[in-house]
C-alpha positions in Angstrom: -18.6 36.0 11.1 -15.8 34.0 9.5 -16.6 32.4 5.9 -16.4 28.3 5.5 -13.2 29.2 3.5 -11.5 30.9 6.6 -12.9 28.2 8.9 -10.9 25.6 6.6 -7.6 27.5 7.1 -8.6 27.1 10.7 -9.3 23.7 10.8 -6.1 23.0 9.2 -4.2 24.7 11.6 -6.0 22.9 14.6 -4.8 19.8 13.0 -1.2 21.3 12.9 -1.2 22.1 16.5 -2.2 18.2 17.0 0.8 17.3 15.2 -0.9 15.1 12.7 1.5 14.0 9.6 2.2 16.9 7.1 0.4 14.8 3.9 -2.9 14.0 6.1 -3.4 17.5 6.8 -2.8 18.6 3.4 -5.3 15.0 1.8 -8.1 16.3 4.4 -8.1 20.0 3.9 -8.2 19.0 0.0 -11.4 17.1 0.5 -13.1 19.2 3.0 -12.2 22.3 0.4 -14.6 19.8 -2.2 -17.2 20.0 0.4 -17.4 24.0 1.1 -16.9 24.2 -2.6 -20.0 22.0 -3.4 -22.0 24.0 -0.9 -21.1 27.6 -2.4 -21.6 26.3 -5.4 -24.6 24.5 -4.9 -26.5 26.5 -2.2 -24.6 29.4 -2.3 -23.7 28.8 1.6 -20.5 30.7 2.3 -20.9 30.7 6.3 -21.6 28.1 8.7 -25.2 30.0 10.0 -26.2 29.1 6.5 -25.4 25.6 6.7 -28.7 23.3 7.1 -29.8 19.7 7.9 -31.0 19.7 4.4 -27.8 20.4 2.8 -25.8 17.8 4.5 -28.7 15.2 3.3 -28.2 16.4 -0.1 -24.5 15.9 0.1 -24.5 12.4 1.1 -26.7 11.8 -1.8 -24.5 13.8 -4.0 -21.1 11.8 -3.2 -22.1 8.3 -5.0 -22.9 10.5 -8.6 -19.6 12.3 -8.0 -17.2 11.7 -11.0 -13.5 11.1 -11.2 -11.5 13.3 -13.5 -12.0 9.9 -16.3 -15.8 10.4 -16.0 -15.9 7.3 -13.6 -18.1 7.4 -10.3 -16.0 7.4 -7.3 -15.6 4.5 -5.2 -17.1 3.3 -1.7 -13.7 4.0 -0.5 -13.3 7.6 -1.8 -16.9 8.6 -0.9 -15.7 7.5 2.8 -12.6 9.7 2.6 -15.3 12.5 1.6 -17.5 11.5 4.6 -14.5 11.4 7.1 -13.4 14.9 6.0 -16.5 16.3 5.7 -17.3 14.8 9.2 -13.9 16.3 10.8 -14.6 19.7 9.7 -18.0 19.6 11.2 -16.9 18.4 14.1 -14.6 21.4 14.5 -17.5 23.5 13.4 -19.2 22.1 16.2 -16.2 22.3 18.7 -16.0 25.9 18.3 -19.4 26.8 18.5 -20.2 27.7 14.9 -22.8 24.5 13.9 -24.9 22.2 16.2 -23.9 18.7 17.0 -26.8 17.4 15.4 -25.1 18.1 12.1 -22.5 15.0 12.8 -25.4 12.8 12.6 -26.4 13.6 9.2 -23.6 12.1 7.5 -22.8 8.3 7.5 -20.3 5.8 6.1 -20.9 3.3 3.2 -20.4 -0.3 3.1 -17.0 -0.6 1.2 -16.9 -4.0 -0.7 -14.2 -6.6 0.4 -11.9 -7.0 -2.9 -8.4 -8.7 -3.0 -5.6 -6.6 -3.3 -4.9 -5.1 -6.8 -1.7 -4.0 -8.9 0.2 -7.0 -7.0 3.7 -8.6 -8.8 4.9 -12.0 -8.4 8.3 -12.2 -7.3 9.7 -13.3 -10.5 8.0 -10.4 -11.8 9.4 -8.1 -9.2 13.0 -9.5 -10.4 12.5 -8.7 -14.2 11.7 -5.2 -13.2 14.7 -4.9 -10.9 16.8 -6.4 -13.8 15.9 -3.7 -16.3 18.0 -1.1 -14.1 21.4 -0.6 -15.4 23.8 0.2 -12.6 26.5 1.3 -14.5 26.1 4.7 -13.8 25.3 6.3 -10.4 21.9 7.2 -11.3 20.9 3.8 -12.4 22.9 2.2 -9.0 20.3 4.6 -7.0 17.3 3.5 -8.8 18.2 0.1 -8.5 18.6 0.7 -4.5 15.5 2.3 -4.1 13.5 -0.4 -5.7 15.4 -3.2 -3.8 14.7 -1.2 -0.7 10.8 -0.8 -1.6 10.5 -4.4 -2.1 12.8 -5.7 0.6 10.8 -3.6 3.2 7.2 -2.9 2.3 7.8 0.8 3.0 5.9 3.4 1.6 7.4 5.4 -1.5 6.7 8.7 0.9 8.5 7.3 3.7 11.3 6.1 1.3 11.9 9.4 0.2 12.3 10.5 3.9 15.0 8.3 5.1 18.1 9.8 6.3 21.4 8.6 6.4 21.4 8.5 10.0 18.3 6.0 9.9 20.3 3.1 8.4 21.6 0.6 10.6 24.1 -1.3 8.4 25.0 -3.5 11.6 21.7 -4.6 12.5 20.7 -4.6 8.9 17.8 -2.2 9.6 16.3 1.1 9.1 14.1 3.5 11.2 11.0 4.8 9.4 8.9 7.8 10.2 5.4 6.7 9.1 2.1 8.0 9.1 1.0 10.0 12.4 4.8 10.5 12.8 5.0 7.2 14.2 8.5 5.5 14.1 9.2 1.7 13.7 12.4 -0.5 12.8 11.9 -2.6 9.5 14.6 -5.1 8.8 16.3 -5.3 5.6 17.2 -8.1 3.3 20.5 -9.2 2.4 20.5 -8.2 -1.5 19.0 -4.6 -0.6 21.5 -4.5 2.3 24.4 -5.4 0.3 23.5 -2.6 -2.4 22.4 0.0 0.0 26.0 -0.4 1.8 27.9 -0.1 -1.8 25.6 2.7 -2.7 26.5 4.6 0.2 30.6 4.1 0.2 30.5 4.7 -3.5 27.6 6.1 -5.0 25.9 8.7 -2.9 29.1 11.0 -2.3 29.3 11.7 -6.3 25.4 12.7 -6.1 25.9 15.2 -3.3 26.7 18.8 -3.7 26.5 19.5 -0.1 28.3 17.2 2.3 25.8 18.1 5.1 22.4 16.8 3.3 21.1 14.2 5.5 19.2 12.7 2.9 19.5 9.0 2.0 18.3 9.4 -1.7 19.4 12.9 -3.7 18.9 14.2 -7.2 20.6 17.4 -8.0 22.4 17.4 -4.6 18.9 17.7 -2.9 16.4 15.1 -1.0 14.6 13.2 -4.2 11.2 13.9 -4.2 8.3 11.8 -4.0 7.5 12.8 -7.7 10.6 11.4 -8.6 9.9 7.7 -7.5 7.1 7.4 -9.5 8.5 8.6 -12.6 11.2 5.8 -11.9 8.8 3.3 -11.1 7.0 3.8 -14.3 10.3 4.1 -16.3 11.3 0.5 -15.6 7.9 -1.0 -15.4 6.1 -0.2 -18.3 8.6 -1.4 -20.6 7.3 -5.0 -19.5 4.0 -4.7 -20.6 2.5 -6.5 -17.0 -1.3 -6.5 -16.9 -1.3 -5.0 -13.7 -0.5 -1.2 -13.5 2.5 -0.9 -11.5 3.1 1.9 -9.0 5.7 2.3 -6.0 2.9 1.3 -4.0 2.8 -2.2 -6.0 6.2 -3.3 -4.4 4.7 -2.9 -0.9 1.3 -5.1 -1.9 3.9 -7.7 -3.6 5.8 -7.5 -0.3 3.1 -8.0 1.8 1.5 -10.8 -0.6 4.5 -12.9 0.1 4.9 -12.8 3.7 1.4 -13.8 4.4 1.6 -16.3 1.3 4.4 -17.9 3.3 3.0 -18.2 6.5 4.4 -14.8 8.3 2.3 -13.6 11.4 -0.1 -11.0 10.3 0.5 -9.2 13.6 4.4 -9.1 12.7 3.1 -8.2 9.2 1.4 -5.2 10.7 4.2 -3.7 12.4 6.8 -3.8 9.7 3.9 -2.2 7.5 3.5 0.4 10.1 -0.2 -0.2 10.4 -2.2 0.8 13.3 -4.5 -2.1 13.4 -5.3 -5.5 11.4 -7.9 -3.7 9.3 -6.0 -3.4 6.0 -4.7 -6.6 6.0 -7.9 -8.8 5.9 -7.7 -8.4 2.1 -4.5 -10.4 2.0 -6.1 -13.1 3.7 -7.9 -13.8 0.6 -5.2 -13.9 -1.8 -6.2 -16.0 -4.7 -8.2 -19.0 -5.7 -4.9 -20.9 -6.4 -4.0 -20.5 -2.8 -7.2 -21.3 -1.3 -7.6 -24.6 -3.4 -4.0 -25.6 -2.3 -4.8 -24.8 1.3 -8.3 -27.2 0.5 -6.5 -29.8 -0.8 -3.9 -30.0 2.0 -6.1 -29.6 4.7 -9.2 -31.3 4.1 -9.7 -34.9 5.1 -11.5 -36.0 2.2 -9.2 -34.3 0.0 -6.4 -36.2 1.5 -8.4 -39.4 1.2 -8.9 -38.7 -2.6 -5.2 -38.0 -2.9 -4.2 -41.2 -1.5 -6.3 -43.2 -3.8 -5.2 -41.2 -6.4 -1.4 -42.2 -5.9 -2.6 -46.0 -5.5 -4.1 -45.7 -8.5 -1.1 -44.0 -10.7 1.4 -46.6 -9.3 2.9 -49.0 -12.0 1.4 -52.1 -12.5 3.5 -55.0 -13.8 2.8 -55.9 -17.2 0.2 -58.7 -17.3 1.7 -60.2 -20.3 5.1 -60.9 -18.8 3.7 -63.1 -16.2 4.6 -67.0 -16.7 2.0 -69.7 -16.0 2.4 -70.4 -12.0 4.5 -67.4 -11.6 2.6 -64.1 -9.5 2.7 -60.7 -10.5 5.3 -60.2 -7.8 7.6 -62.9 -9.0 7.3 -61.6 -12.6 8.4 -57.9 -11.1 11.1 -59.1 -9.7 
């Protein structure tokens, strides 16, 4: 009989046959391995026939007590990722006759709290980050273009490094993005990012290449820039500014989304621009901050509009009563 470790490999091969994104397969495999390792270390379970319902119930109870590398309890979203990965592995086992279907009913998702988006910069803060990037050298110019493109398009850092030169349409100011689940979408590029990108393509990128046949848009040492380099580049420029929020490449995506929704963009259009399959992720952005809510309340509530009108009347300049002469009205004195 195959061991659970061998079945893990088989399940990943099955996922690859479904044409899932490589990143998705890798992350799910990592979470499944955590489940299998826990079964082995806690109960000595190494094969599917040793698995019992009580083990799954114990795994469900254990997850909220699991700690991060910093010694903190994992958040509800991470618990649900483990549940999702474990359920998908059990589903593979039941589909291939290694476990009964009843096992799937033992693992449940936990309720995730509705929280506001974190790590969001204002437009002025993003401009500060971009202004710190020196562009007199080719590497700096490349870095500036990458961060401009992250903010202008809202794409993920993983999508940024996968862009090829052939994906960019300078005439129509758009870029073809290969997103999660190998879903392609066209994303418009803003004027500033487009101008810098065009200059990069013509005058900077050729100096960074070693092989003219290299298709990647952003290169380092002649090859496609790795995702880890984008992380390093963002920290290199943002950390020195001392913002109260931790700035990562995903901060630009959150800031892009916040600005679009705050300025009245249609959420369905935003969903398409971001490459989301549904509107679930955007629900957090509907609660941007208390300032936005207060402004909306003051602008839209009829009682607030009445109070505003009264306030304006009270603030209107009044004629100096001392300057009104006997027999003269205030209006006449004012004129």
